[in-house]
Legacy VTK file of the C-alpha trace (Angstrom):
# vtk DataFile Version 3.0
C-alpha trace
ASCII
DATASET POLYDATA
POINTS 649 float
-0.022 -0.065 -0.043
1.395 3.396 -0.985
1.596 6.569 1.067
-1.488 8.136 -0.688
-3.629 5.060 -0.040
-2.552 5.083 3.601
-3.157 8.734 3.918
-6.679 8.527 2.382
-7.507 5.355 4.649
-6.307 7.347 7.700
-8.568 10.238 6.735
-11.616 8.036 6.337
-10.904 6.271 9.690
-10.813 9.461 11.615
-14.152 10.610 9.873
-15.564 7.384 10.915
-14.475 7.680 14.415
-15.763 11.411 14.563
-18.990 10.316 13.166
-19.422 7.285 15.491
-18.453 9.584 18.506
-20.951 12.362 17.440
-23.681 9.746 16.898
-23.154 8.340 20.331
-23.141 11.732 21.715
-26.560 12.438 20.119
-28.068 9.287 21.642
-29.267 8.663 25.020
-26.385 7.776 27.295
-26.738 5.041 30.006
-24.540 3.233 32.507
-24.373 -0.362 33.615
-22.204 -1.054 36.852
-21.366 -4.638 37.817
-19.867 -5.082 41.260
-18.721 -8.602 42.592
-18.761 -9.385 46.239
-15.171 -10.147 47.502
-14.343 -10.754 43.924
-10.521 -10.834 42.980
-8.387 -11.677 40.141
-9.359 -15.413 39.790
-10.435 -14.821 36.182
-8.848 -15.500 32.753
-8.836 -11.725 32.143
-6.112 -11.513 34.872
-4.030 -14.398 33.804
-5.829 -17.098 35.967
-5.785 -20.048 33.524
-7.741 -22.393 35.673
-11.057 -20.490 36.618
-12.926 -20.097 33.407
-14.774 -16.880 32.915
-15.890 -16.443 29.197
-18.331 -13.613 30.240
-15.594 -11.601 31.679
-13.354 -12.412 28.739
-15.837 -11.177 26.225
-16.470 -7.830 28.218
-12.669 -7.319 28.493
-12.225 -7.469 24.657
-14.652 -4.387 24.649
-13.033 -2.811 27.525
-10.032 -1.056 28.762
-8.432 -3.402 31.509
-7.055 -1.644 34.328
-4.284 -3.477 36.234
-3.734 -0.979 39.147
-7.250 -0.311 40.469
-7.693 -0.146 44.313
-10.586 0.204 46.620
-10.661 3.096 49.033
-11.828 0.623 51.985
-11.697 -3.153 52.488
-15.111 -3.782 53.693
-18.416 -4.440 52.109
-20.861 -1.637 53.189
-18.093 1.065 53.489
-16.826 0.276 50.162
-20.290 0.277 48.438
-21.097 3.569 50.148
-17.750 4.775 48.626
-18.578 3.531 45.240
-22.130 5.140 45.324
-21.035 8.472 46.853
-17.451 9.050 45.760
-16.437 9.912 49.144
-14.245 7.818 51.486
-16.105 5.788 54.336
-14.695 8.389 56.987
-16.278 11.302 55.155
-19.649 9.630 54.050
-20.345 8.175 57.510
-20.594 4.543 56.620
-17.746 3.330 59.071
-18.686 -0.197 59.103
-21.391 -2.809 58.034
-25.000 -1.609 57.371
-26.807 -4.876 58.315
-27.994 -6.320 61.502
-26.402 -5.314 64.678
-23.515 -3.486 62.898
-26.143 -0.768 61.993
-23.921 1.721 60.351
-25.347 4.412 57.970
-24.286 7.192 55.749
-24.875 10.763 56.922
-28.413 11.984 56.069
-27.132 14.927 54.197
-24.916 12.893 51.785
-25.795 13.441 48.126
-25.147 10.097 46.582
-24.871 9.031 43.050
-28.278 7.566 42.745
-29.746 10.532 44.389
-27.960 13.068 41.894
-28.954 10.924 38.877
-32.521 10.775 40.007
-32.618 14.477 40.435
-31.255 15.004 36.964
-33.839 12.803 35.325
-31.744 9.571 34.959
-33.788 6.363 35.814
-31.921 4.367 38.388
-32.160 0.795 39.144
-30.466 -1.921 41.482
-30.660 -5.626 41.274
-28.534 -7.628 44.043
-26.880 -6.646 47.223
-27.319 -3.046 48.406
-25.996 -3.238 51.850
-26.019 0.604 52.378
-28.426 3.138 54.017
-30.379 4.987 54.814
-32.935 4.727 52.030
-33.431 8.490 51.595
-29.649 8.937 50.912
-29.442 5.932 48.492
-32.847 5.901 46.628
-33.364 3.803 43.496
-36.333 4.000 41.187
-36.213 0.241 40.647
-34.927 -1.928 43.471
-34.688 -5.713 43.980
-32.243 -6.390 46.887
-31.974 -7.986 50.234
-34.550 -5.585 51.258
-37.229 -7.087 49.171
-36.057 -10.864 48.980
-33.262 -13.065 50.475
-29.747 -12.061 49.644
-29.022 -15.406 47.929
-32.096 -14.877 45.657
-31.133 -11.357 44.881
-27.485 -11.764 44.407
-26.843 -15.394 43.534
-29.790 -16.674 41.643
-28.665 -15.461 38.161
-31.898 -16.419 36.564
-33.813 -14.319 39.031
-31.422 -11.467 38.512
-31.771 -11.716 34.705
-35.614 -11.578 34.926
-35.407 -8.395 37.145
-32.961 -6.835 34.836
-35.313 -7.449 32.010
-38.272 -6.009 33.993
-36.157 -2.906 34.659
-35.449 -2.376 30.892
-39.132 -2.886 29.872
-40.279 -0.234 32.429
-37.747 2.251 31.159
-38.934 4.762 28.521
-36.954 4.625 25.244
-35.932 8.328 25.539
-34.984 8.123 29.283
-31.231 7.601 30.226
-30.640 4.954 32.960
-28.187 3.884 35.576
-28.343 0.158 36.476
-26.321 -1.250 39.375
-26.018 -5.059 39.250
-24.416 -6.150 42.561
-23.694 -9.939 42.672
-23.313 -11.713 46.169
-21.000 -14.148 44.663
-18.278 -15.058 45.480
-18.821 -13.982 49.107
-18.491 -16.613 51.688
-21.563 -18.122 53.455
-20.194 -20.623 55.842
-21.243 -18.721 58.892
-24.808 -17.760 57.500
-25.863 -20.611 55.184
-23.386 -23.608 55.688
-25.870 -25.902 54.172
-25.037 -24.421 50.890
-21.248 -24.784 51.224
-18.448 -22.442 52.193
-19.118 -20.138 49.343
-22.808 -21.105 48.637
-21.306 -23.175 45.782
-24.280 -25.572 46.228
-27.041 -23.059 46.264
-29.150 -23.615 43.088
-27.058 -26.639 41.789
-30.130 -29.010 41.622
-28.986 -31.426 44.271
-31.748 -32.351 46.777
-32.685 -29.370 48.976
-30.333 -27.069 47.175
-32.908 -25.799 44.752
-32.095 -25.141 41.127
-31.163 -22.040 39.160
-32.249 -22.929 35.591
-29.547 -20.736 33.640
-26.764 -21.939 35.704
-24.471 -24.699 34.634
-22.148 -25.255 37.648
-18.383 -25.515 36.835
-16.392 -27.683 39.360
-12.823 -27.672 40.104
-10.233 -29.785 41.736
-8.280 -28.485 44.783
-5.064 -29.820 43.033
-5.435 -27.546 40.092
-6.411 -24.150 41.830
-3.853 -21.439 41.875
-3.052 -20.435 45.460
-2.427 -16.670 45.866
0.971 -15.785 47.626
-0.954 -14.456 50.627
-2.938 -17.614 51.231
-1.496 -20.734 52.968
-0.970 -23.450 50.438
-2.834 -26.180 52.510
-5.285 -28.747 51.524
-8.027 -26.841 53.552
-7.196 -23.588 51.667
-7.178 -25.442 48.160
-10.706 -26.788 49.070
-11.827 -23.332 49.727
-10.491 -21.820 46.609
-12.032 -24.563 44.532
-15.570 -23.731 45.880
-14.753 -19.896 45.436
-13.956 -20.671 41.759
-17.407 -22.256 41.290
-19.050 -19.285 42.514
-17.009 -16.915 40.428
-18.022 -18.973 37.457
-21.725 -18.480 38.556
-21.108 -14.718 38.730
-19.586 -14.796 35.361
-22.510 -16.736 33.719
-24.707 -13.913 35.296
-22.761 -11.335 33.412
-23.374 -13.141 30.247
-27.119 -13.138 30.929
-27.317 -9.563 31.697
-25.284 -8.558 28.798
-27.817 -10.248 26.525
-30.589 -8.532 28.196
-28.859 -5.188 27.588
-28.443 -6.376 23.948
-32.015 -7.269 23.578
-32.969 -3.707 25.012
-31.085 -2.253 22.282
-28.599 -0.514 24.480
-25.190 -2.067 23.602
-24.072 1.028 21.746
-25.117 3.640 24.140
-24.298 2.201 27.593
-20.872 2.738 29.512
-20.174 -0.749 31.264
-18.034 -1.023 34.373
-17.029 -4.061 36.293
-15.047 -4.235 39.650
-15.434 -5.611 43.172
-15.980 -3.961 46.567
-12.845 -5.312 48.347
-10.275 -8.202 48.443
-11.177 -11.824 48.656
-12.167 -13.364 51.878
-9.015 -15.148 52.616
-6.032 -13.965 55.126
-4.557 -10.546 54.156
-7.627 -10.030 51.707
-10.849 -8.503 52.855
-10.698 -6.018 55.756
-6.746 -5.443 55.210
-5.283 -2.647 53.419
-2.376 -4.567 52.143
-2.304 -4.800 48.292
-4.020 -8.092 48.585
-6.987 -6.509 50.324
-7.145 -3.320 48.234
-6.389 -4.399 44.689
-9.460 -4.946 42.414
-10.422 -6.049 39.027
-11.612 -3.093 36.938
-13.011 -3.176 33.430
-14.445 -0.223 31.712
-16.196 -0.423 28.228
-17.115 2.713 26.519
-19.202 2.735 23.353
-17.162 5.719 22.092
-13.899 4.317 23.035
-13.723 1.271 20.481
-9.949 1.888 19.469
-9.191 1.348 23.120
-11.066 -1.945 23.428
-8.820 -4.758 24.686
-6.118 -2.515 25.733
-4.343 -2.656 29.135
-3.973 0.434 31.420
-1.448 0.499 34.367
-2.360 3.759 35.824
-3.315 4.048 39.509
-7.140 3.874 39.643
-9.333 4.311 42.808
-12.948 3.112 43.142
-13.493 6.742 44.174
-13.246 7.448 40.468
-16.523 5.768 39.700
-18.814 8.621 40.759
-16.789 11.264 38.829
-16.774 9.074 35.704
-20.523 8.492 35.747
-21.309 12.008 36.354
-19.014 13.134 33.532
-20.616 10.498 31.316
-24.064 12.107 31.877
-22.590 15.625 31.802
-23.799 16.387 35.407
-22.041 18.678 37.639
-21.380 17.759 41.309
-23.236 20.078 43.557
-21.854 22.634 46.023
-22.841 21.603 49.522
-21.753 20.987 53.094
-21.812 17.550 54.902
-21.725 17.743 58.736
-20.527 21.310 58.427
-17.732 20.864 55.835
-17.470 21.727 52.283
-17.590 18.457 50.163
-15.560 17.957 47.052
-14.810 14.853 45.239
-11.172 13.516 45.239
-11.593 10.938 42.570
-11.065 11.448 38.757
-13.196 10.953 35.632
-11.853 7.966 33.656
-13.388 8.929 30.460
-10.069 10.474 29.191
-8.650 6.980 29.574
-11.357 4.991 27.841
-12.951 7.383 25.111
-11.554 7.743 21.592
-11.714 11.375 20.537
-11.669 14.976 22.068
-14.998 16.282 20.677
-16.197 18.609 23.518
-14.949 20.904 26.109
-13.868 19.556 29.468
-16.616 19.160 32.044
-15.801 20.834 35.545
-17.901 18.650 37.763
-17.365 20.922 40.720
-18.160 24.166 38.863
-19.797 26.670 41.028
-18.165 25.439 44.330
-16.220 27.973 46.174
-12.575 28.354 45.433
-10.180 27.572 48.043
-11.847 24.231 49.053
-9.534 21.213 49.271
-8.057 20.299 46.033
-6.458 16.909 45.186
-3.872 18.296 42.753
-0.922 18.108 44.971
-1.829 14.697 46.226
-3.143 12.713 43.333
-2.020 14.820 40.467
-5.509 15.332 39.107
-6.259 18.364 37.100
-9.136 19.663 39.182
-10.515 19.644 42.572
-12.580 16.658 41.656
-9.954 15.248 39.414
-12.554 15.166 36.712
-10.710 16.006 33.608
-13.586 14.843 31.660
-14.042 12.921 28.368
-11.625 15.149 26.661
-8.130 16.333 26.808
-5.378 14.352 28.555
-5.062 10.625 28.105
-3.353 10.210 31.385
-4.461 11.068 34.971
-0.824 11.632 35.881
-1.850 10.456 39.405
0.927 9.998 41.762
-1.003 8.123 44.624
-4.236 6.551 45.766
-5.544 6.477 49.319
-7.560 4.238 51.482
-9.427 4.577 54.751
-10.739 1.602 56.727
-12.291 2.010 60.368
-14.414 -1.062 60.925
-16.062 -4.117 59.314
-18.124 -5.613 61.967
-19.118 -3.593 64.885
-16.576 -5.485 67.149
-13.713 -5.134 64.693
-12.425 -1.660 65.405
-9.006 -1.502 63.673
-8.777 1.904 61.913
-6.174 2.102 59.056
-5.183 4.600 56.666
-2.995 4.070 53.518
-1.301 5.930 50.602
-0.019 3.772 47.718
2.234 5.095 44.835
3.602 2.978 41.965
6.672 2.188 44.062
5.703 2.563 47.704
2.966 1.500 49.924
2.440 3.134 53.423
-0.086 1.829 55.938
-0.877 3.569 59.221
-2.385 1.167 61.765
-3.940 3.445 64.358
-4.951 0.653 66.810
-1.643 -1.357 66.497
-1.253 -2.408 69.942
-4.450 -4.647 69.532
-4.574 -7.915 67.682
-5.940 -7.565 64.163
-9.587 -8.651 64.399
-11.123 -11.530 62.420
-14.504 -11.548 61.013
-17.242 -14.104 61.464
-17.150 -15.465 57.944
-13.562 -15.867 57.806
-13.188 -17.252 61.292
-15.347 -20.363 60.664
-13.700 -20.912 57.221
-11.601 -24.121 56.639
-8.579 -21.974 55.754
-8.564 -20.025 59.054
-9.395 -22.922 61.301
-6.498 -24.719 59.691
-4.176 -21.920 60.418
-5.262 -21.812 64.068
-4.937 -25.729 64.214
-1.420 -25.751 62.725
-0.327 -22.775 65.088
-1.714 -24.325 68.111
-0.116 -27.796 67.396
3.010 -26.362 66.159
2.678 -27.921 62.787
4.318 -26.617 59.571
2.376 -23.614 58.152
3.165 -22.950 54.427
2.441 -19.298 54.626
4.324 -16.117 54.107
3.848 -14.960 57.762
3.011 -16.488 60.979
-0.387 -15.935 62.876
1.396 -13.690 65.549
2.638 -11.517 62.695
-0.813 -11.281 61.281
-2.284 -10.435 64.470
0.280 -7.846 65.737
1.455 -5.077 63.301
3.606 -2.003 63.566
2.053 1.509 63.665
3.690 2.346 60.303
4.174 -0.260 57.607
6.265 0.852 54.696
6.725 -1.248 51.627
9.051 -0.802 48.680
6.951 -2.353 45.977
9.742 -2.347 43.433
11.697 -5.121 45.422
9.007 -6.361 47.621
5.634 -6.583 45.934
4.235 -9.114 48.430
4.857 -6.660 51.207
6.725 -8.675 53.659
9.716 -6.427 54.564
8.737 -3.354 56.480
11.052 -0.393 55.804
9.438 2.063 58.134
12.328 1.860 60.591
15.062 1.661 57.807
17.044 5.100 57.718
17.518 4.606 53.938
13.715 5.176 53.679
13.385 8.024 56.076
12.699 10.828 53.430
10.331 8.437 51.735
8.454 7.834 54.957
8.064 11.416 55.792
6.925 12.434 52.214
4.396 9.754 52.295
3.179 10.662 55.752
2.606 14.238 54.935
0.849 13.362 51.666
-1.601 10.886 53.793
-2.198 13.649 56.226
-3.056 16.047 53.760
-5.561 13.758 52.183
-7.109 13.150 55.659
-7.634 16.835 55.986
-9.025 17.290 52.505
-11.596 14.594 53.343
-12.439 15.812 56.850
-11.102 12.502 58.562
-12.373 12.370 62.341
-9.148 10.187 62.931
-6.728 12.776 61.572
-5.194 13.115 65.111
-5.157 9.439 66.123
-3.675 7.680 67.883
-1.421 10.097 69.871
-3.769 13.050 69.815
-7.354 14.219 70.027
-9.001 16.574 67.531
-10.322 19.688 69.393
-12.274 21.752 66.864
-15.285 23.505 68.951
-15.550 26.203 71.455
-12.143 27.856 71.990
-10.640 25.860 69.196
-13.370 26.640 66.467
-11.131 28.900 64.636
-7.917 27.063 65.331
-8.594 23.412 65.420
-5.726 21.454 67.000
-4.610 17.966 67.735
-3.810 17.937 71.387
-1.614 15.401 72.827
-3.022 12.589 74.834
0.413 11.919 76.369
-0.437 8.168 76.133
3.237 7.350 75.604
2.438 5.362 72.559
5.646 4.687 70.274
5.179 6.753 67.197
7.189 8.620 64.732
6.288 12.301 64.867
5.789 14.406 61.729
8.360 16.982 61.128
7.772 20.745 60.555
6.483 21.092 57.008
4.380 23.333 54.948
2.144 21.596 52.364
-1.119 22.653 50.451
-3.733 23.826 52.872
-2.382 22.550 55.967
0.424 23.197 58.432
1.704 20.099 60.441
4.152 21.129 63.212
6.396 18.866 65.147
4.796 17.037 68.033
6.194 18.002 71.490
5.473 16.627 74.949
2.687 19.143 75.015
0.875 19.199 71.803
0.694 18.493 67.981
-0.840 21.305 66.215
-2.703 20.492 62.894
-4.553 23.471 61.166
-7.279 22.071 59.196
-8.140 23.691 55.930
-11.991 23.416 56.262
-11.859 25.543 59.264
-9.216 28.175 58.514
-11.230 31.164 57.222
-9.394 34.271 55.975
-11.897 36.865 57.492
-11.513 35.250 60.949
-7.821 35.453 60.796
-7.887 39.073 59.756
-10.360 40.012 62.503
-8.204 38.072 64.998
-4.906 40.062 63.940
-6.870 43.381 63.973
-8.053 42.627 67.582
-4.318 41.717 68.504
-3.167 45.144 67.089
-6.022 47.223 68.990
-5.261 45.291 72.139
-1.507 45.858 71.849
-2.071 49.633 71.283
-4.372 50.020 74.289
-1.889 48.107 76.462
0.895 50.384 75.468
-1.277 53.563 76.155
-2.312 52.197 79.570
1.505 51.468 80.374
2.698 54.819 79.469
0.154 56.443 82.068
0.945 54.005 84.743
4.144 54.986 86.676
3.160 53.517 89.875
5.429 50.568 90.546
2.453 48.727 92.048
0.507 49.179 88.945
3.447 48.085 86.838
3.982 44.908 88.940
0.241 44.154 88.656
0.272 44.470 84.878
3.236 42.195 84.504
1.562 39.698 86.723
-1.637 39.913 84.370
0.534 39.369 81.225
2.223 36.240 82.781
-1.037 34.824 83.849
-2.288 35.080 80.320
0.431 33.040 78.847
-1.195 29.590 79.379
0.339 26.381 77.890
-1.630 24.156 75.769
-1.461 21.721 78.590
-3.298 24.221 80.878
-5.810 25.061 78.147
-6.649 21.261 77.998
-7.254 21.382 81.754
-9.402 24.371 81.563
-11.269 22.944 78.787
-12.419 20.076 80.975
-14.160 22.474 83.301
-15.665 25.021 80.898
-19.099 23.515 80.649
-18.685 21.842 77.274
-20.288 18.611 76.911
-17.302 16.373 75.672
-19.351 13.350 75.561
-21.566 14.801 72.864
-18.806 16.254 70.848
-19.480 15.725 67.212
-16.489 14.845 64.988
-16.566 16.526 61.557
-17.559 14.270 58.693
LINES 1 650
649 0 1 2 3 4 5 6 7 8 9 10 11 12 13 14 15 16 17 18 19 20 21 22 23 24 25 26 27 28 29 30 31 32 33 34 35 36 37 38 39 40 41 42 43 44 45 46 47 48 49 50 51 52 53 54 55 56 57 58 59 60 61 62 63 64 65 66 67 68 69 70 71 72 73 74 75 76 77 78 79 80 81 82 83 84 85 86 87 88 89 90 91 92 93 94 95 96 97 98 99 100 101 102 103 104 105 106 107 108 109 110 111 112 113 114 115 116 117 118 119 120 121 122 123 124 125 126 127 128 129 130 131 132 133 134 135 136 137 138 139 140 141 142 143 144 145 146 147 148 149 150 151 152 153 154 155 156 157 158 159 160 161 162 163 164 165 166 167 168 169 170 171 172 173 174 175 176 177 178 179 180 181 182 183 184 185 186 187 188 189 190 191 192 193 194 195 196 197 198 199 200 201 202 203 204 205 206 207 208 209 210 211 212 213 214 215 216 217 218 219 220 221 222 223 224 225 226 227 228 229 230 231 232 233 234 235 236 237 238 239 240 241 242 243 244 245 246 247 248 249 250 251 252 253 254 255 256 257 258 259 260 261 262 263 264 265 266 267 268 269 270 271 272 273 274 275 276 277 278 279 280 281 282 283 284 285 286 287 288 289 290 291 292 293 294 295 296 297 298 299 300 301 302 303 304 305 306 307 308 309 310 311 312 313 314 315 316 317 318 319 320 321 322 323 324 325 326 327 328 329 330 331 332 333 334 335 336 337 338 339 340 341 342 343 344 345 346 347 348 349 350 351 352 353 354 355 356 357 358 359 360 361 362 363 364 365 366 367 368 369 370 371 372 373 374 375 376 377 378 379 380 381 382 383 384 385 386 387 388 389 390 391 392 393 394 395 396 397 398 399 400 401 402 403 404 405 406 407 408 409 410 411 412 413 414 415 416 417 418 419 420 421 422 423 424 425 426 427 428 429 430 431 432 433 434 435 436 437 438 439 440 441 442 443 444 445 446 447 448 449 450 451 452 453 454 455 456 457 458 459 460 461 462 463 464 465 466 467 468 469 470 471 472 473 474 475 476 477 478 479 480 481 482 483 484 485 486 487 488 489 490 491 492 493 494 495 496 497 498 499 500 501 502 503 504 505 506 507 508 509 510 511 512 513 514 515 516 517 518 519 520 521 522 523 524 525 526 527 528 529 530 531 532 533 534 535 536 537 538 539 540 541 542 543 544 545 546 547 548 549 550 551 552 553 554 555 556 557 558 559 560 561 562 563 564 565 566 567 568 569 570 571 572 573 574 575 576 577 578 579 580 581 582 583 584 585 586 587 588 589 590 591 592 593 594 595 596 597 598 599 600 601 602 603 604 605 606 607 608 609 610 611 612 613 614 615 616 617 618 619 620 621 622 623 624 625 626 627 628 629 630 631 632 633 634 635 636 637 638 639 640 641 642 643 644 645 646 647 648
């Protein structure tokens, strides 16, 4: 082919792409979001050659496959709240599980994705596991979840799910855009709730006596000998049995994806629907779910854009957060994020729109999702490298987010599992802050009764060989700071936090992490060595006041970063000036008051020659120079009800 033919072919190809993109823009735009439950990388898409997943394989061929995607929290309800709000769990209020005695809910004032879409005229639907609340914060026009039927019926019976998806499509008007959230309950464990169905409910609906039948499901069985054991799971017969059962339920989820994709095609929406697939957290094995190690944070992530066909089948290695889902969906629908306050604090998304990474062409102006919000609010530029306060670079412009780090925030899973952790992860390093590090790491009910964990307990108790990358004691008891060099230690087994060679890296990451905590109004920003005081006399100057609890810790150095001042901790106090409280008019008024007071003081001094008066004045000045320790003591007796102190959300 000569150059002229190649040139002409290129022109026609570009014209075709532009026409396709324009036609897609003129169509109704829709979103289909798939979320697995404790689903990991046990798929052929991510090079697992044993667990067969033809449905995900087909979707991956029409998607950008992300290999560095991470959840912002490693627990079911908190992660789902973050997926549906774009805010980390400590900011949206869903600190732990929503169901039964755990009873956590997001703040009433939260503006979630389904709420914003509903207000914009987008029809919303959910089929499967919801696991978040309250209802007024997460409203769906169409809902079939564990709140209407059993969780296994809603999230594992793929025939039932297919029928409900079909019902949603049939009730949606042709000219109305939709957002459909399909949340599988597979491959979550069920040994503690429904042991009769197997460890992963792999027998549920398989046609055996008492198991019921799922008509569209053809069970796929695996031998324990053939499964691939992840590096963070003990390679024992018990664990292999568990993994084989897990594979069977992953296969069921995969067949469910195939069924729902067919329903999407039958409804005529394959060419106008943005499709995403991911999971809420790591797999339910040791170092997986409830952990902020890579094994607990890393997620499968596929995005298929109907206007991104040239990128289908490509692999993207950029750092991605599940907090990016809300900005991406809002960008797809051209909906701006509202300006509002949550628990008294300005709210801004810290995620980024992923459309620049999955769409083909630059055809419109960038969309600023936070347009109209006050300037000076927390920006993620210095932390994530995003180009706006939301990071929402929109469907145009750059083809890279240039993100330097992703963050995670975990507080609880079950109500008894208080083990708050904060994390920052770059391409090269991973820093974890364990706030409750003197306590043993908690174990959830599902995992405790699992054959894998019971075998770990038995082998440890009986002093038998345990083919694992750590001991049970090492798993339980962790250092306050864990720093891993991912370049040489991708399995995160050598903590470099005390290594002098990594001192600068440690301080840099600590500062970035603290910056993000401030930007997202983290109530745990001062823990575990200090308490955040932000009301009363501290309203205009919030501070982390030392608890003097003698906990071993590595204090942050004096350093100036965007929107926050962190000063070195002393035996008296650690001061953290929070950007969401520092108001310039208040500062100016305070400075003016100081000037006036100083002038009046000098005037009085000039007219007082009596030595008794001078001595009295000096005594007064001395008494006003209270230390922070004395301020703390005074505060304990100033009438404030500390028991009802409300931490900013």
